[in-house]
N, C-alpha and C positions, 0 to 999 in steps of 0.2 A: 506867497505867490501873488497875493493881491497887490503888494508893493511893486512887484515886477510888472504887473499889468498896468498900473498907474504910470510908472516910469515909461513904459513902452508907448502908452497913449500920448503922454506929454511929448515924447520924442517925435512921434508921428505928426502931431499938430505943429510943432516947431519946424520940422522939415517942410511941411506944407507951406508955412508962411515964408520960409527962406526961398523956396523954389518959386513961390508966387502963383502957383496954380494948385488945383485940387489934385491930391494923390488918389489915383483910382486903383485901390487894392481891395481884393475881396477879403472877407472875414477869415476864411480858412488860410489865406496866404499870410495874414498877420499872425494867426495862431501858429502856423508852421515856423515862422521867423522867431517867435517867442520861445517855442519849444526847443528850437535849435540853439538859441543862446543859453538856455538853462542847461541843455545837454553838454554844451562845450564847457560851461563852468564846472559841471560835475566831472567831466573828463580831466580838466586841469587839476582839480582837487585830488582826483585819483592818482594822477601822475606824480604830484608832489608827495603823496604818501608812499611811493615805491622806494623806500629807503633801506630795505633789508638787503644785505650784501649777497650777490649771486655768486661771485668768484673773486679771486685776488690776483692782481697783476703787479709784479715787482713790489709787493708789500702794500699796495693800495687796494682797498675793497671797492668793487664796482657793483653798483645797484642798477635796478631797472631804470630809475630816473636818470642816472649817469649815462646809460646806453642811449636813451632817448635824446638827451642833450647833446651827446657826442654825434649822434646821427644827424640831428638838426644842424649842428655846426658844420659838419662835413658837407651837408646839402647846400648850405649857404655859401661855403667856400667854392664848391663846384659850380654853382649858378653864377657867382660873381666873376668868374674867369672865362 
């Protein structure tokens, strides 16, 4: 966790130098951003672990991860047209 805090602080200061002005963020806003990043990483690792087959279609086993990827692909196709 300390490693993530250090990385986040470094990113904060680099962004401030790039923008050229002081970033005015409260401590709780930074904490919320850090917690959200960690939560999204845990969510991704949970999705990757959904490999147990739920059902079979034409001899192909479909897992929860496959359903999420298919749904995401269909969403991208829908949004691109």
